[in-house]
VEXROZA-233249 format. One line per 10 residues: number of its first residue (from 1); their letters; for each residue x, y, z of C-alpha. Coordinates in Angstrom, 3 decimals, padded with zeros to 6 digits. Each point is the difference from the previous one (the first is absolute). Example, Ala and Ser with C-alpha at 12.3 -4.5 7.8 and 13.67 -1.06 7.14 Angstrom:
<nodes>
1	AS	012.300,-004.500,007.800; 001.370,003.440,-000.660
</nodes>
This chain:
<nodes>
1	MPPCPFDLVR	132.754,118.817,070.531; -003.412,-001.446,000.214; -000.648,-002.241,002.798; -000.361,-003.703,-000.541; -003.602,-000.662,-000.775; -000.680,-002.882,002.398; 001.563,002.364,003.358; -003.165,002.245,-001.712; -002.665,-002.391,000.464; 001.703,-002.198,002.997
11	DTPFGSYTAS	-002.655,001.437,002.619; -002.989,000.340,-001.983; -002.815,-002.254,-000.759; 002.587,-001.025,-003.087; 002.950,-000.894,001.695; -000.145,-003.674,-001.453; 000.464,000.791,-003.430; 003.779,-000.573,-000.002; 000.341,-002.383,-002.491; 001.022,001.501,-002.758
21	ATKLTGGMIN	000.674,004.210,-001.234; -000.252,001.205,-003.453; 000.948,003.819,-000.269; -002.437,001.121,-002.677; 001.005,002.640,-003.041; -002.158,002.399,-001.791; -000.450,002.598,001.936; 002.886,002.521,001.098; -001.092,001.792,003.168; -000.405,-002.836,002.430
31	YVWRLTNALG	001.654,-003.286,001.412; -002.557,-002.751,-001.067; 000.120,-003.869,000.919; -002.205,-003.079,-000.398; 000.399,-002.081,002.836; -001.323,-003.811,000.763; -000.968,-002.011,002.665; 000.902,-003.944,000.453; -003.702,-000.225,-001.371; 001.068,001.338,-003.312
41	DSIIVKYAED	-002.370,003.109,000.671; 001.435,003.451,-000.369; -000.575,003.618,000.414; 001.752,003.858,-001.254; 002.097,001.508,002.642; 000.668,003.587,-001.164; 002.468,002.129,001.962; 000.967,004.042,-000.519; 002.589,002.347,000.911; 000.406,003.512,-000.172
51	SIASSPDIKF	001.698,-000.356,-003.419; -000.969,-001.744,-003.053; 001.231,-003.455,-000.219; 001.014,-000.237,-003.569; 002.288,003.468,000.712; 000.522,000.734,003.806; 001.219,003.334,-000.381; -003.407,001.148,-001.371; -001.717,000.815,003.176; -003.565,-001.315,000.472
61	SSERMDFEVR	-001.944,000.439,003.229; -000.909,-003.794,001.355; -003.233,001.696,000.824; -001.220,-000.931,-003.543; -000.846,-003.453,001.897; -002.696,001.751,001.596; -001.551,001.369,-003.182; -000.013,-003.407,-001.510; -001.515,-001.785,003.221; -002.678,002.556,-000.392
71	GLSLFNPEDA	-000.564,-000.644,-003.592; -000.091,-003.642,000.612; -002.932,000.532,002.404; -001.818,002.058,-002.321; -000.386,-002.853,-002.318; -000.590,-002.602,002.608; -001.618,001.635,002.934; -000.214,-003.543,001.696; 004.103,000.381,000.403; -000.300,003.225,001.263
81	LLGIGELGKP	003.280,000.213,002.489; 000.054,004.212,000.246; -003.588,000.689,000.794; -001.208,001.061,-003.526; -001.663,-002.889,-001.429; -003.486,001.494,000.252; 000.689,002.675,-001.830; 000.613,-002.650,-003.200; -003.056,-001.471,000.470; -001.935,002.102,-002.765
91	LAKTPLVRVP	003.015,-000.502,-002.524; -001.023,-001.900,-003.022; 001.217,-003.465,-000.852; 001.693,-000.730,-003.622; -000.896,-003.440,-000.725; 003.108,-001.895,-001.193; 002.347,002.083,001.924; 001.383,-000.977,003.418; 001.849,002.258,002.505; 002.539,-002.785,002.668
101	KLLYYDQSVP	-001.417,-000.085,003.533; 002.032,001.865,002.706; 000.692,-002.656,002.658; 002.583,001.531,002.364; 001.733,003.407,000.832; 002.350,001.058,002.028; 000.122,004.082,000.089; 002.967,000.025,001.892; 002.265,-001.435,-002.296; -001.448,000.454,-002.353
111	FLVLEDIGVH	-000.808,-003.492,-001.952; -003.147,-001.862,-001.382; -001.464,-002.965,-000.889; -002.030,-001.117,-002.718; -002.008,-002.536,-001.877; 001.961,-001.908,-003.012; -001.901,000.521,-002.483; 002.287,-002.569,-002.176; 002.580,000.204,-002.315; -000.322,001.869,-002.854
121	RSFEDWFKAE	001.841,001.561,-002.967; 000.759,003.600,000.355; -002.756,002.117,-002.112; 003.262,001.627,-001.866; 001.036,-003.674,-001.046; -003.290,-001.143,-000.937; -000.868,002.740,-001.801; 002.623,-000.124,-002.468; 000.283,-003.819,-000.091; -001.067,-001.467,-003.421
131	DSKAEDLDFV	-002.529,-002.262,001.782; -001.933,002.962,001.362; -003.471,000.080,-001.588; -001.380,003.482,-001.332; -003.448,-000.596,001.601; 001.690,-000.723,003.553; 002.246,003.135,-000.455; -003.292,002.201,-000.808; -001.723,-002.144,002.969; 002.522,001.342,002.821
141	CAKVGEWLAH	000.257,002.955,-000.950; -003.722,000.701,-000.103; -000.247,-001.349,003.249; 002.676,001.969,001.488; -002.015,002.966,-001.616; -003.012,-000.916,001.445; 001.609,-000.662,003.337; 001.585,003.318,000.122; -003.056,001.686,-000.823; -001.893,-001.171,002.650
151	LHGFGYNNLD	002.710,000.910,002.391; -000.002,003.540,-001.225; -003.764,000.357,-000.151; -000.355,-001.181,003.656; 002.935,002.163,001.022; -001.253,003.212,-001.587; -003.893,-000.866,001.892; 002.053,-000.900,003.216; 002.958,002.511,-000.222; -001.371,001.590,003.361
161	KVEEHFINKP	000.330,-003.523,001.788; 003.112,-001.369,-001.467; 002.288,003.009,-000.433; 001.619,000.313,003.661; 001.037,-003.549,-000.530; 001.592,000.410,-003.292; 001.934,002.965,-000.528; 003.523,-001.524,-000.998; 002.465,002.163,000.544; 002.884,-002.451,-000.091
171	ARELLSGLMY	-001.161,-001.398,-003.641; -000.646,003.932,-001.124; 003.729,000.988,000.859; 001.702,-002.981,-001.424; -002.006,-000.042,-003.214; 000.970,004.047,-000.355; 003.054,-000.554,000.124; 000.471,-003.148,-001.991; -002.910,001.131,-002.777; 000.302,003.905,-000.610
181	DMTAKDIEQH	003.363,001.457,001.184; 002.157,-003.314,-001.478; -001.637,-000.253,-003.043; 000.534,003.966,-000.630; 003.200,-000.650,000.838; 000.845,-002.790,-002.031; -001.749,001.274,-002.999; 002.620,003.259,-000.150; 002.900,-002.351,000.413; -000.587,-003.047,-001.950
191	TKFEDKKELA	-002.558,001.309,-003.474; 000.827,001.415,-002.946; -003.040,001.834,000.079; 000.863,003.802,-001.180; -002.444,001.441,002.743; 001.313,-002.393,002.690; -000.015,003.076,002.622; -003.739,000.582,-000.910; -001.165,-003.055,000.070; 001.457,-000.638,003.204
201	ARIMQLKTEM	-001.288,003.054,001.190; -003.583,-001.040,-001.141; 000.167,-003.376,001.937; 000.602,002.207,003.265; -002.440,002.398,-000.698; -002.169,-003.048,-000.358; 000.777,-001.093,003.545; -001.072,003.325,001.209; -003.273,-000.330,-001.509; -000.453,-003.390,001.096
211	RQAKTGDSRT	000.602,000.723,003.406; -002.283,002.291,000.217; -002.652,-002.443,-001.659; 000.477,-002.254,003.106; -002.257,002.804,001.649; -002.638,000.732,-002.044; -003.631,-001.178,-000.006; 001.070,-003.366,-002.847; 001.707,-001.738,002.817; -000.565,-003.677,000.518
221	LLFGDMWPGS	001.735,-002.950,001.691; 002.529,-001.263,-002.380; 001.899,-003.734,000.255; 002.845,002.109,-000.563; 002.659,-002.454,-001.683; -002.312,-001.615,-002.990; 002.787,-001.522,-002.011; 001.058,-003.445,-001.032; 001.561,-001.116,002.968; -003.329,000.260,001.851
231	VLFDVERKVV	-001.750,-001.884,-002.437; 000.053,-004.223,000.076; -002.105,-001.906,-002.354; -001.267,-003.488,000.926; -000.024,-001.328,-003.654; -001.959,-003.148,000.963; -002.965,001.653,002.292; -000.153,002.975,-001.941; 000.427,001.882,003.011; 001.920,003.516,000.344
241	NLLDFEFMDV	001.890,000.266,003.177; 001.288,003.801,001.417; 002.685,000.415,002.178; 002.246,002.871,001.998; -002.317,002.278,001.393; 002.647,002.575,001.404; -000.460,002.465,-002.114; -003.688,000.731,000.850; -000.926,004.132,-000.377; -002.526,002.254,000.095
251	GQVYGDIGHF	000.461,001.729,-003.777; -000.975,000.541,-003.475; -000.915,-003.329,-002.005; 002.975,000.660,-002.306; 002.554,-001.445,002.842; -001.458,-003.067,-000.946; -001.136,-000.210,-004.036; 002.709,002.014,-000.739; 002.250,-002.020,001.428; -001.563,-003.457,-001.510
261	VAHLLPLHFL	000.098,001.245,-003.469; 003.447,000.915,000.669; 001.081,-003.524,000.169; -002.816,-001.643,-002.070; 001.253,002.066,-003.160; 003.729,-001.152,000.324; -001.060,-003.531,000.707; -001.471,000.165,-003.369; 002.780,001.174,-001.446; 002.334,-002.824,001.259
271	RDQSYDPNTD	-002.493,-002.359,-000.928; -000.756,001.321,-003.621; 003.498,000.363,-001.436; -002.085,002.181,-002.930; -001.887,002.188,002.117; 000.808,003.669,-000.006; -002.298,001.998,002.561; 000.843,002.963,-001.844; -001.909,-001.060,-003.122; -001.927,-003.201,000.640
281	PCPHSVVAFL	-003.607,-000.252,001.829; -000.596,-000.094,003.549; 000.919,-003.796,000.907; -003.162,-001.939,000.976; 001.179,-000.727,003.241; -000.074,004.030,000.953; -003.102,000.317,-001.480; -001.626,-002.874,002.040; 001.276,001.516,002.903; -001.112,003.561,-000.590
291	SSYKRTMESY	-003.422,-001.031,-001.191; -000.636,-002.447,003.080; 001.045,003.012,001.966; -002.387,002.349,-001.382; -002.871,-002.034,-000.092; -000.085,-000.831,003.558; 000.965,003.586,001.116; -002.929,000.951,-001.553; -002.096,-002.095,002.479; 001.377,002.708,002.586
301	PDAYQAVSMD	-001.465,003.098,-001.917; 001.355,002.639,002.296; 003.547,-001.356,000.386; -000.210,-000.751,-003.827; -000.376,003.683,-000.461; 001.964,001.267,002.627; 003.231,-002.310,-000.818; 000.005,000.433,-003.472; 000.289,003.671,-000.255; 003.952,-000.551,000.134
311	AIKYSTAFMG	000.194,-003.460,-000.585; 001.216,-000.141,-003.755; 002.141,003.322,000.378; 002.084,-001.557,003.063; -000.163,-003.536,-001.018; 001.501,000.500,-003.062; 003.129,002.534,001.093; 000.409,-002.605,002.975; 000.325,-002.716,-002.663; 002.158,002.290,-002.134
321	IEIARDVLTG	002.460,000.599,003.060; 000.056,-003.755,001.267; 000.738,-001.281,-003.455; 003.314,002.143,000.119; 000.666,-000.636,003.105; -000.031,-003.630,-000.736; 002.129,000.191,-003.182; 002.349,002.459,001.685; 000.686,-002.927,002.800; 000.407,-002.582,-003.099
331	NWCRCSEKTE	-003.223,-001.544,-000.052; -002.284,-001.007,-002.885; 002.701,-001.227,-002.454; -000.916,-002.034,-002.721; 003.868,-000.604,-000.719; 000.773,-001.072,003.619; -002.795,-002.525,-000.330; 002.201,-001.551,-002.382; 003.292,000.367,001.496; -000.885,-000.220,003.493
341	KKEEPLTCEC	002.382,003.633,000.603; -001.286,002.707,001.608; 000.649,003.611,-000.965; -000.624,002.786,002.262; -001.233,002.356,-001.333; -000.950,-001.550,-003.432; 001.751,001.310,-003.218; -001.418,-002.092,-002.634; -003.249,000.399,-001.974; -001.825,-001.289,002.691
351	ADILLKLARK	000.549,003.092,001.781; -000.604,002.065,-003.008; -003.677,-001.250,-000.724; -001.087,000.136,003.728; 001.867,003.333,000.839; -001.711,001.529,-002.593; -003.371,-001.219,001.283; 000.953,001.052,003.236; 000.508,003.254,-001.195; -002.907,000.620,-001.770
361	YIYNPSDSLF	-002.097,-001.018,002.629; 001.963,002.687,002.710; -000.566,002.520,-002.587; -003.295,-000.564,-001.005; -002.531,-002.109,002.221; -002.956,001.026,-001.979; 000.610,-002.151,-003.265; 000.198,-003.299,002.404; -001.286,-003.728,-000.103; -001.418,000.604,003.275
371	NILN	-002.928,002.089,-001.970; -002.038,-003.647,-000.124; -001.055,001.481,003.814; -002.113,002.634,-001.923
</nodes>
């Protein structure tokens, strides 16, 4: 059980924030609350245990919070608490993209305090909503692409300075098990593919290839967990807020761009009931993201040439593996959107459509929507 958030802040500069506590949802990894004081001011408190909050049987070292603090310090050097803020000064800012300020960190517990960016719909709920505008969807995705490209360009050009701070072994161990091992196992157990053993073996082969690529010359600094849960859009101000930096790592760019598109594509699948990713054109939001990423990366010519060598191949394969994993754990079902029932793994028409796409990209990453990056 997590501690009471009031107890966490009692002996800190935020000890007066005891008027109310609201547990926040959206992420699965940590315990997060919004605390208020008697004046109505609010802060965000984030606490980590050596496991995942939503699945306590899955171990994940609380050391992850050190990586989050380092990441936050890069984007807000004036608020750096672990002494690496100077490294982030050359990092280009992306207009209308914000990273919350770090206000306090107790490494011994561990927990941190962040500024409160306000109440906004989750990216997934906003993306699927009927009142969300196509131009806003494209705007957000383009801004995320621009921001990631600045991060990757900076990371590549400054790898000798940042690498020692961002070799994130806890995140690598967690993702290796959840992404590759579990997906390969579930494909063998729960799919109807005649070649499911070969497909599972292909996933494990890609795991080995991608692990080796993490030590190559195309490494850069990664956000590590660019998915809908890390993005909040302030519709009124037209500002994109980015959250949750505990997966920051050094590696290849597929870990960011492949990961994000692995969510964008299924979100479009849920938003547009007639959309079939196997036959229909690439959604505008995905094109906006990848085009903006490419355009910005081209301003870092050495980095762009280096990181783009295997970006298409591995981003495509990674996306295929992740979509398969999500389908096999009961996600991306248009049927359950109507019935409010979740089936795990999916066995409906939605699973047939999305697993067909995943299989194609796992086997043949050259035939890919990521070719936009060429």
